[in-house]
Backbone bond lengths (Angstrom), bond angles and torsions (degrees), N, CA, C in turn:
res aa  C-N    CA-C-N  psi(-1)  N-CA   C-N-CA  omega(-1)  CA-C   N-CA-C  phi
1 M - - - 1.456 - - 1.530 109.60 -
2 R 1.317 114.46 134.71 1.456 120.93 175.82 1.530 108.60 -123.17
3 V 1.323 116.83 130.20 1.464 121.90 179.33 1.520 108.37 -117.19
4 T 1.330 115.73 122.40 1.458 121.78 176.68 1.520 108.66 -110.79
5 V 1.314 116.29 124.90 1.462 121.04 179.03 1.533 108.21 -79.73
6 I 1.319 116.10 105.73 1.458 121.01 177.52 1.531 109.64 -79.56
7 G 1.314 115.94 -38.95 1.453 121.01 176.16 1.511 109.54 -152.56
8 C 1.332 116.21 137.08 1.466 120.37 179.89 1.520 111.25 -129.16
9 G 1.336 116.93 14.54 1.455 120.48 -175.77 1.512 113.78 -84.92
10 D 1.318 114.91 174.13 1.455 120.28 175.18 1.527 109.42 -83.68
11 A 1.324 116.92 -170.34 1.456 120.74 -177.28 1.522 112.29 -67.52
12 F 1.328 117.08 -19.63 1.454 121.28 -169.23 1.527 113.26 -106.92
13 G 1.325 116.89 6.31 1.459 119.65 179.86 1.515 113.60 68.80
14 S 1.321 117.29 28.44 1.467 120.49 -179.23 1.530 110.32 -55.03
15 G 1.324 115.77 136.02 1.456 120.23 -179.73 1.514 113.79 72.15
16 G 1.344 117.37 11.88 1.458 120.59 -178.71 1.510 113.68 74.93
17 R 1.329 117.45 19.40 1.465 121.55 -176.92 1.526 111.28 -89.88
18 F 1.332 114.61 149.54 1.455 120.71 177.95 1.528 110.86 -76.96
19 N 1.340 115.77 156.54 1.465 121.65 176.73 1.533 111.01 -61.94
20 T 1.316 115.11 164.64 1.457 122.09 -172.51 1.520 113.63 -60.73
21 A 1.325 115.59 127.83 1.465 123.32 172.14 1.524 107.67 -169.24
22 S 1.333 116.48 136.08 1.463 121.74 178.30 1.524 108.76 -134.16
23 L 1.325 116.71 131.32 1.459 121.99 178.56 1.524 108.35 -95.98
24 V 1.334 117.26 121.46 1.459 122.41 -176.45 1.526 108.68 -116.57
25 E 1.329 116.61 118.09 1.458 122.15 -177.09 1.526 110.20 -114.94
26 I 1.326 116.03 135.98 1.457 121.23 176.40 1.525 110.03 -136.46
27 E 1.333 115.46 162.12 1.458 122.77 169.61 1.510 107.59 -112.69
28 D 1.342 116.30 118.20 1.460 122.07 -177.72 1.529 108.86 -112.75
29 P 1.345 117.90 137.03 1.465 119.85 -178.16 1.526 113.69 -57.90
30 Q 1.339 117.21 -35.11 1.459 120.60 -179.53 1.528 112.36 -89.81
31 E 1.323 116.50 -44.56 1.458 121.03 -172.74 1.527 113.12 -87.58
32 G 1.344 117.28 -18.33 1.456 119.66 -171.90 1.516 110.15 77.58
33 R 1.331 117.18 -149.83 1.459 120.67 179.69 1.525 109.18 -75.40
34 T 1.323 114.92 129.37 1.454 121.06 179.58 1.522 108.64 -128.50
35 V 1.334 115.35 139.76 1.463 120.80 -178.24 1.526 109.23 -124.13
36 C 1.325 114.82 123.88 1.460 121.96 177.72 1.522 108.94 -114.33
37 L 1.311 116.51 134.16 1.460 121.98 171.20 1.516 107.32 -100.43
38 L 1.322 115.85 112.45 1.458 121.08 179.84 1.524 108.21 -92.50
39 D 1.316 115.11 106.64 1.466 125.64 -171.99 1.533 110.51 71.10
40 C 1.323 113.48 153.13 1.466 120.60 -174.56 1.521 107.53 -149.57
41 G 1.336 115.58 74.31 1.453 120.79 -177.75 1.516 112.71 -62.98
42 A 1.322 115.77 169.26 1.461 121.37 -172.33 1.523 113.57 -57.73
43 T 1.317 118.41 -28.55 1.467 121.67 -177.43 1.528 113.31 -94.24
44 T 1.317 118.39 9.85 1.462 120.66 -170.44 1.522 113.57 -63.67
45 M 1.321 118.26 -41.21 1.459 119.13 -179.79 1.525 111.07 -63.46
46 T 1.332 117.97 -39.44 1.460 121.15 176.38 1.522 110.33 -63.00
47 A 1.336 117.07 -42.59 1.462 121.35 -179.83 1.520 111.37 -64.62
48 L 1.329 117.57 -44.34 1.466 120.70 178.68 1.526 110.82 -61.02
49 S 1.320 116.27 -42.82 1.463 119.85 179.29 1.529 111.09 -64.31
50 A 1.337 116.27 -41.45 1.462 120.18 -179.94 1.524 111.78 -63.38
51 M 1.334 116.35 -30.62 1.465 121.14 -178.47 1.521 112.89 -93.85
52 G 1.324 117.28 -0.45 1.455 120.46 179.53 1.512 113.85 69.40
53 I 1.325 116.94 30.31 1.470 122.00 -178.39 1.524 109.07 -103.13
54 D 1.318 116.37 127.46 1.459 122.69 -178.38 1.527 109.70 -81.27
55 P 1.335 119.43 114.73 1.463 120.59 179.39 1.528 113.12 -67.57
56 D 1.324 117.43 -13.18 1.461 120.28 179.06 1.523 112.10 -65.28
57 Q 1.336 117.35 -17.69 1.465 120.56 -179.63 1.530 111.98 -78.56
58 I 1.326 117.75 -12.53 1.468 121.03 -174.73 1.527 110.05 -73.28
59 D 1.329 116.64 125.40 1.456 122.63 178.61 1.523 112.29 -93.91
60 L 1.323 115.71 -31.39 1.458 121.55 -169.15 1.519 109.04 -144.77
61 I 1.325 117.06 137.72 1.460 122.37 171.23 1.520 107.75 -117.02
62 M 1.327 116.62 125.13 1.461 122.85 175.33 1.515 108.90 -110.80
63 L 1.326 116.49 135.97 1.460 121.47 -178.07 1.527 110.56 -115.93
64 T 1.340 115.77 131.17 1.462 119.22 175.77 1.521 110.92 -76.94
65 H 1.351 116.50 -41.13 1.464 119.29 -179.20 1.528 109.33 -163.32
66 L 1.324 115.77 177.98 1.453 120.80 -166.96 1.530 113.60 -110.42
67 H 1.315 116.11 48.59 1.457 121.35 165.83 1.528 108.30 -98.39
68 G 1.350 115.87 150.24 1.452 120.40 -172.15 1.510 115.02 -58.78
69 D 1.346 117.58 -29.93 1.457 119.37 179.38 1.518 112.57 -79.49
70 H 1.349 116.30 5.61 1.462 120.70 176.28 1.534 112.95 -124.85
71 F 1.331 117.94 -20.89 1.464 118.03 177.39 1.527 113.41 -133.30
72 G 1.332 117.99 -4.61 1.457 120.99 -171.85 1.519 115.71 -68.19
73 G 1.315 118.55 -10.52 1.459 121.15 178.48 1.512 114.33 -84.29
74 I 1.333 117.41 -10.74 1.464 119.36 -174.53 1.529 112.95 -62.61
75 P 1.336 120.88 -44.76 1.467 118.21 178.45 1.527 112.95 -55.74
76 F 1.317 117.68 -40.76 1.455 121.39 179.82 1.530 110.98 -68.32
77 L 1.334 116.59 -39.13 1.459 120.49 178.44 1.534 110.83 -64.03
78 L 1.334 116.68 -42.43 1.460 120.18 -179.40 1.529 111.68 -64.82
79 L 1.314 117.14 -45.29 1.462 119.58 -177.19 1.526 111.91 -73.35
80 D 1.321 117.49 -32.21 1.464 120.55 172.29 1.529 110.05 -62.60
81 A 1.344 116.26 -42.67 1.462 120.19 178.92 1.520 111.27 -61.27
82 Q 1.323 115.49 -38.31 1.464 121.05 -177.65 1.525 112.56 -74.04
83 W 1.322 117.36 -51.99 1.459 121.23 -167.48 1.524 114.51 -97.74
84 V 1.332 117.49 -25.20 1.462 120.17 -178.00 1.524 111.27 -100.78
85 R 1.323 116.40 -49.32 1.461 119.98 -173.45 1.530 113.67 -94.81
86 K 1.338 115.96 -12.02 1.471 120.34 179.87 1.534 110.45 54.58
87 R 1.313 115.00 47.35 1.462 120.72 -176.82 1.509 111.38 -59.56
88 T 1.347 115.77 143.68 1.467 121.36 175.04 1.527 111.67 -121.94
89 R 1.334 117.85 -21.22 1.468 121.45 179.43 1.520 110.04 -73.30
90 S 1.318 115.71 146.02 1.459 120.02 -179.92 1.524 110.82 -71.58
91 L 1.318 115.78 158.50 1.463 122.97 179.79 1.515 108.32 -134.83
92 R 1.320 115.92 132.59 1.461 122.23 -178.30 1.523 108.92 -113.99
93 I 1.306 117.52 130.55 1.464 123.68 179.35 1.526 108.04 -119.24
94 I 1.330 116.48 127.77 1.461 121.53 179.64 1.529 108.42 -126.61
95 G 1.312 116.19 129.28 1.456 120.51 178.95 1.514 111.16 -145.25
96 P 1.309 117.73 179.41 1.466 121.76 -179.61 1.529 110.70 -71.63
97 P 1.326 118.23 168.63 1.466 120.95 176.07 1.528 111.37 -51.50
98 G 1.331 115.53 135.72 1.452 121.20 -177.07 1.510 113.53 102.69
99 T 1.343 117.40 -10.58 1.461 121.13 -175.25 1.527 112.01 -63.88
100 I 1.320 118.06 -41.85 1.467 120.66 -175.72 1.525 110.34 -60.15
101 E 1.322 116.68 -50.66 1.458 120.29 -178.27 1.525 111.49 -67.39
102 R 1.338 117.28 -44.11 1.463 120.45 -176.74 1.528 111.28 -64.43
103 L 1.331 116.14 -42.19 1.451 119.06 -179.05 1.523 111.15 -68.28
104 S 1.317 116.52 -41.71 1.468 120.25 178.47 1.525 110.60 -60.54
105 T 1.329 116.60 -44.65 1.467 121.27 179.35 1.522 111.20 -63.37
106 T 1.331 116.38 -40.01 1.462 120.62 -178.63 1.525 111.40 -68.01
107 I 1.316 117.08 -43.64 1.464 120.03 178.25 1.525 109.99 -60.70
108 E 1.318 116.44 -43.82 1.464 120.60 -178.84 1.530 110.59 -65.28
109 A 1.338 117.28 -38.40 1.460 120.41 -179.91 1.526 111.71 -67.14
110 L 1.326 117.03 -37.05 1.458 121.09 -176.51 1.521 113.17 -86.25
111 F 1.336 115.77 -36.99 1.466 121.41 -177.60 1.526 108.30 -137.81
112 A 1.308 115.72 80.19 1.467 120.76 -173.23 1.526 111.12 -54.38
113 G 1.341 115.57 131.49 1.450 122.32 177.34 1.512 114.91 84.39
114 A 1.333 117.67 -3.92 1.466 119.78 -173.12 1.521 113.04 -61.28
115 T 1.323 117.43 -46.85 1.456 118.44 -175.04 1.521 112.32 -70.86
116 M 1.332 116.89 -34.88 1.462 120.09 -176.68 1.529 112.28 -82.06
117 E 1.321 116.58 -35.86 1.454 119.97 -171.10 1.524 114.47 -100.20
118 T 1.342 118.11 -13.60 1.455 120.00 -176.92 1.526 111.21 -76.39
119 P 1.343 118.62 124.26 1.466 121.80 173.15 1.530 108.68 -81.97
120 W 1.314 117.17 83.06 1.456 122.15 -169.53 1.523 111.88 -58.18
121 S 1.322 115.72 134.82 1.462 121.75 177.80 1.520 112.13 -83.93
122 F 1.324 116.27 -8.12 1.464 120.69 -178.91 1.532 108.58 -142.07
123 A 1.305 114.63 154.66 1.464 119.99 177.97 1.523 109.21 -85.59
124 W 1.330 115.84 132.61 1.461 119.47 173.23 1.525 108.86 -137.48
125 S 1.312 114.59 145.55 1.460 120.40 -175.35 1.515 109.48 -133.72
126 V 1.329 114.73 153.97 1.466 121.60 176.77 1.520 107.85 -124.29
127 E 1.321 116.54 126.67 1.458 122.77 179.38 1.521 109.40 -121.19
128 E 1.313 115.74 151.35 1.460 120.68 175.85 1.521 109.88 -110.80
129 M 1.308 115.98 138.34 1.460 122.51 -176.09 1.521 109.02 -125.18
130 A 1.309 116.15 116.32 1.465 120.76 -177.93 1.526 110.70 -68.17
131 P 1.323 117.92 139.84 1.465 120.20 175.97 1.523 110.88 -57.73
132 G 1.331 115.41 144.78 1.457 120.02 -179.63 1.498 114.17 86.46
133 T 1.336 117.26 7.72 1.456 121.19 180.00 1.523 110.50 -114.83
134 Q 1.334 114.76 172.92 1.459 121.37 -177.65 1.520 108.59 -139.60
135 R 1.329 116.65 145.31 1.456 120.32 174.05 1.523 109.65 -154.82
136 D 1.333 115.20 162.20 1.448 121.68 175.71 1.523 109.20 -100.83
137 A 1.325 116.22 140.65 1.460 120.99 179.84 1.519 109.33 -155.11
138 Q 1.323 116.13 120.96 1.458 122.19 173.79 1.533 113.34 50.53
139 G 1.330 116.30 43.87 1.451 120.48 177.10 1.516 114.74 87.43
140 F 1.326 117.32 -8.94 1.463 122.01 177.36 1.522 110.30 -99.38
141 T 1.320 116.18 146.10 1.458 121.77 163.39 1.522 106.37 -102.50
142 I 1.331 115.74 123.91 1.464 121.89 -172.26 1.522 109.16 -114.74
143 R 1.320 116.04 133.03 1.459 120.89 173.41 1.523 108.25 -133.05
144 T 1.314 116.67 141.34 1.460 120.66 179.20 1.524 110.29 -128.44
145 V 1.325 115.08 155.03 1.466 121.42 169.92 1.522 107.33 -135.00
146 E 1.321 116.48 151.47 1.457 120.07 178.93 1.521 110.28 -79.31
147 V 1.323 115.25 135.89 1.462 121.76 177.81 1.533 108.90 -116.58
148 V 1.322 117.46 -169.91 1.467 121.10 -170.95 1.521 109.72 -114.04
149 H 1.332 115.91 94.71 1.462 120.35 -178.42 1.524 108.45 -161.27
150 P 1.323 118.40 94.26 1.465 120.74 -174.99 1.531 112.16 -59.96
151 C 1.339 115.55 126.89 1.465 120.05 178.96 1.522 110.96 -150.43
152 G 1.337 117.11 18.07 1.454 120.69 179.99 1.506 113.91 80.85
153 A 1.314 117.38 5.15 1.468 124.62 179.17 1.521 106.45 -163.24
154 P 1.327 118.47 164.95 1.464 118.70 179.00 1.525 111.78 -60.23
155 A 1.322 116.50 135.35 1.461 122.42 171.15 1.521 107.96 -99.35
156 T 1.325 116.56 144.10 1.462 119.61 -172.85 1.522 111.87 -134.42
157 A 1.325 114.36 154.92 1.458 122.46 161.56 1.521 106.38 -97.75
158 I 1.323 116.07 148.08 1.468 120.63 -173.96 1.521 110.09 -123.60
159 R 1.336 114.83 136.13 1.463 122.74 174.45 1.526 107.96 -114.29
160 L 1.321 116.20 118.83 1.464 122.13 178.81 1.526 108.78 -110.30
161 E 1.330 116.55 123.32 1.455 121.80 174.86 1.517 108.36 -115.22
162 G 1.320 116.64 130.23 1.449 120.85 179.71 1.513 110.63 -174.28
163 G 1.335 116.12 148.95 1.452 119.84 -179.06 1.514 112.92 61.04
164 G 1.327 116.86 25.66 1.459 121.22 -179.96 1.520 114.74 77.37
165 K 1.355 117.97 10.75 1.455 122.24 -178.93 1.522 110.83 -127.26
166 V 1.337 115.42 164.60 1.462 121.42 -178.67 1.524 109.84 -128.83
167 F 1.339 115.37 126.22 1.456 122.93 175.43 1.517 107.94 -120.48
168 V 1.335 116.54 129.08 1.464 121.87 -179.83 1.523 108.73 -122.93
169 H 1.332 115.26 135.90 1.467 121.42 176.68 1.521 108.12 -124.17
170 S 1.316 116.28 128.63 1.471 120.66 -177.42 1.522 112.74 -69.94
171 G 1.370 117.31 -18.64 1.451 117.94 -165.29 1.517 108.96 63.18
172 D 1.310 116.92 -161.52 1.467 121.30 175.04 1.520 108.82 -94.59
173 T 1.323 116.50 132.88 1.461 120.28 -179.22 1.521 110.38 -169.32
174 E 1.317 116.55 154.52 1.455 119.67 163.47 1.523 107.16 -84.92
175 W 1.343 116.96 179.36 1.464 118.47 -175.72 1.524 110.98 -62.53
176 T 1.322 115.22 135.31 1.455 122.80 173.61 1.518 108.07 -148.03
177 E 1.314 116.24 144.10 1.460 120.80 -174.20 1.528 113.23 -69.98
178 V 1.337 118.06 -8.77 1.465 118.81 178.11 1.526 111.90 -74.88
179 L 1.329 117.93 -16.67 1.461 119.92 -175.91 1.530 113.15 -63.50
180 P 1.343 119.86 -50.60 1.463 118.01 178.27 1.527 112.58 -60.70
181 E 1.329 116.63 -32.71 1.474 119.52 -178.01 1.518 111.54 -67.18
182 I 1.331 118.05 -48.72 1.461 118.97 -177.62 1.526 111.52 -71.91
183 A 1.330 116.60 -21.98 1.463 120.42 179.93 1.523 113.08 -87.87
184 D 1.308 118.30 -2.84 1.466 121.49 -173.68 1.532 111.13 -58.36
185 G 1.317 115.57 123.05 1.459 120.80 176.96 1.513 114.89 78.55
186 A 1.331 118.36 8.87 1.469 120.89 -178.30 1.527 110.68 -67.21
187 D 1.314 115.09 142.14 1.462 120.28 172.32 1.521 110.40 -76.39
188 L 1.329 115.79 -31.97 1.461 121.16 -179.33 1.524 108.42 -144.05
189 L 1.334 115.85 130.75 1.462 122.03 -179.56 1.517 109.11 -127.98
190 F 1.339 115.72 122.80 1.453 121.50 171.54 1.525 108.62 -99.62
191 L 1.326 116.28 125.35 1.459 121.89 176.68 1.524 108.93 -118.50
192 E 1.324 115.90 126.28 1.456 117.68 174.23 1.527 108.89 -66.92
193 C 1.327 115.82 144.38 1.469 120.73 -177.11 1.513 107.40 -148.66
194 F 1.317 116.26 80.40 1.460 121.10 -170.72 1.521 113.26 -71.27
195 A 1.336 116.44 -35.17 1.467 119.44 -171.60 1.523 110.56 -141.37
196 I 1.324 116.16 173.30 1.463 121.23 177.41 1.522 110.31 -80.63
197 E 1.319 116.02 -47.68 1.461 121.21 -178.45 1.524 110.19 -103.94
198 E 1.302 116.54 167.28 1.458 122.67 -175.28 1.534 110.58 -53.33
199 T 1.338 115.11 124.37 1.462 121.80 -177.64 1.519 109.22 -143.16
200 P 1.358 118.89 74.09 1.463 120.30 179.77 1.521 110.70 -56.44
201 P 1.338 118.43 144.59 1.468 126.37 4.57 1.524 112.92 -99.97
202 H 1.330 116.77 54.99 1.462 121.99 -179.87 1.519 110.09 -128.26
203 L 1.328 115.46 163.94 1.452 121.34 172.62 1.525 109.39 -81.01
204 D 1.322 115.31 155.70 1.458 120.65 -179.98 1.521 109.82 -131.73
205 Y 1.322 115.42 157.49 1.461 120.85 -174.53 1.527 112.32 -64.30
206 N 1.319 117.96 -42.11 1.459 119.46 -178.25 1.526 111.76 -60.17
207 R 1.340 116.77 -41.87 1.471 119.47 178.45 1.529 110.53 -66.96
208 L 1.312 117.30 -43.99 1.462 119.81 -178.70 1.522 111.25 -65.62
209 L 1.321 117.18 -36.29 1.460 120.42 177.39 1.520 110.57 -63.76
210 S 1.329 116.95 -42.72 1.468 120.23 -178.87 1.523 112.33 -71.46
211 R 1.349 117.48 -23.60 1.467 120.88 -178.12 1.525 113.17 -108.56
212 R 1.310 117.59 9.86 1.470 119.98 -177.04 1.521 112.06 -55.75
213 G 1.315 117.63 -36.45 1.456 120.58 -179.28 1.514 114.47 -66.34
214 D 1.350 117.90 -13.96 1.455 121.29 178.76 1.522 112.51 -80.59
215 F 1.326 117.14 -12.35 1.459 120.47 -175.55 1.528 110.61 -98.41
216 N 1.320 114.88 113.52 1.463 121.51 175.43 1.522 108.01 -91.46
217 A 1.328 115.28 75.02 1.461 121.77 179.89 1.525 108.11 -134.56
218 K 1.334 115.94 143.34 1.461 119.62 -175.13 1.524 112.12 -69.64
219 R 1.305 117.01 -37.44 1.463 120.65 -178.21 1.514 108.92 -140.73
220 V 1.322 116.86 129.38 1.461 122.01 -178.80 1.528 108.41 -118.08
221 V 1.329 115.35 125.97 1.454 122.06 -177.82 1.524 109.06 -119.31
222 L 1.317 117.02 128.70 1.460 121.74 177.57 1.526 109.42 -88.87
223 T 1.335 115.83 135.57 1.448 121.31 -176.30 1.530 109.82 -139.89
224 H 1.342 117.05 178.69 1.472 122.56 176.90 1.525 110.83 57.80
225 M 1.314 116.26 42.91 1.463 120.89 -176.00 1.533 111.42 -82.83
226 G 1.333 114.85 133.88 1.454 121.72 176.06 1.522 111.17 -89.53
227 P 1.328 117.14 -173.37 1.468 120.49 -174.01 1.524 114.54 -57.39
228 T 1.336 118.30 -42.62 1.468 118.71 -177.03 1.521 111.45 -67.68
229 M 1.339 116.91 -37.43 1.466 119.72 178.62 1.519 111.30 -70.26
230 L 1.302 117.21 -38.22 1.460 119.44 178.05 1.531 110.59 -62.52
231 A 1.317 116.50 -38.21 1.462 120.23 178.48 1.531 111.96 -70.62
232 Y 1.331 116.26 -19.83 1.464 122.64 -175.07 1.536 112.17 -97.63
233 R 1.325 117.57 0.75 1.467 121.15 -170.80 1.522 114.12 -51.61
234 D 1.315 117.84 -41.18 1.464 120.58 -175.86 1.523 112.82 -69.19
235 K 1.336 117.04 -13.59 1.464 120.51 -179.02 1.527 113.18 -100.73
236 V 1.318 117.27 -2.82 1.462 120.94 178.76 1.519 110.07 -66.97
237 D 1.325 117.30 137.92 1.464 122.18 178.42 1.527 108.61 -72.44
238 R 1.340 116.41 101.00 1.456 120.45 -174.87 1.526 112.76 -77.31
239 S 1.318 117.58 -6.12 1.465 119.00 171.84 1.528 111.23 -77.64
240 L 1.344 116.19 -16.05 1.461 121.70 -178.98 1.519 113.00 -109.43
241 F 1.323 117.17 -33.31 1.460 121.76 -174.06 1.527 111.08 -134.58
242 D 1.318 114.83 141.51 1.455 120.84 163.25 1.524 108.09 -96.19
243 L 1.324 116.63 163.36 1.455 121.35 179.42 1.524 109.19 -118.47
244 A 1.334 115.37 131.53 1.457 120.45 -179.79 1.518 110.87 -70.94
245 E 1.317 115.29 149.00 1.467 123.38 173.29 1.522 107.39 -137.53
246 D 1.314 117.54 143.02 1.455 119.85 173.87 1.520 109.88 -56.47
247 G 1.326 116.40 133.13 1.453 121.56 179.89 1.517 114.99 88.39
248 M 1.340 118.30 -7.56 1.451 121.57 178.33 1.531 110.60 -60.57
249 V 1.328 116.84 135.57 1.463 122.58 176.04 1.523 108.35 -116.10
250 I 1.318 116.38 126.46 1.462 122.16 -178.80 1.521 108.87 -119.82
251 E 1.323 116.04 119.60 1.472 121.99 173.30 1.521 108.01 -88.49
252 V 1.301 116.18 116.89 1.469 120.69 -175.32 1.524 109.68 -93.95
């Protein structure tokens, strides 16, 4: 499994960072090479272009929740696939309950008539996955749990298993006891860490530092850092946490 950080910033681009998106690549005996984009924030197409990454390779998009810095890039990705890249391969999108309506409304708001009038050159589908459930998709086994982050629909943490490895992303959330459970045994764990001190509805460094021993994960990376955390980077205990950077590539 290879994880490329396409964007690790907060909703506001603090520090010049792109919105949340992670490219997860695996080799599956049945499916072959499969590429999942975990979250697709509003700046994702710009980030992919800046990194020279072809979005046409993406087989699956998984969404943790329905805030614009986590799903707002999908309309741009779809229309780029249609009009620029002339995509023909199918694309599967899976998100929490509410994704179908929210995405349809967002596409219509940004590009009126696009979904109804576009003669799509490729098949794309949107599925909803209830928190607390599991399914297989494109060589991945996916499990989600509901976390605490109001967004008009359930917010989730996601566990992706594939290629014999496990990657877990907290999504955006304040502290909840489900986090250590879904992260149990993970090879790689991304935890959002917006601030130093408690700042609902987000995780904070002080809480994560005090609860680090609860996470049975081989490598823990802090992401989605806001201004106070970015200013605090040099004081983070690097024996316990790594820090995400746009463009970082992690071989799991």
